[in-house]
N, C-alpha and C positions, 0 to 999 in steps of 0.2 A: 395948314393945321393947324386950327385953335383949338385953344390950350380948355376950348368947353369939352368938348365933344371926346371919349375914350376910344370910339372904332374911329379914329381917324390914323387912318396908316402910311403913312409916310418913309421912303425908298432909304435907303443904309448913308446918302450924302445928302440928308436934309442937314436946317444951318440950325433943329436944335437937338442936335447929334441924338436924339430919344427916334429907340424904333417901335411900329406897333401903337401906343397910347400917349400923344402928344401933348 
């Protein structure tokens, strides 16, 4: 998930620990 894209949806078990907006 790129920090540039706001529409980047990621699973709950993501590394960034963020859901929806990365």
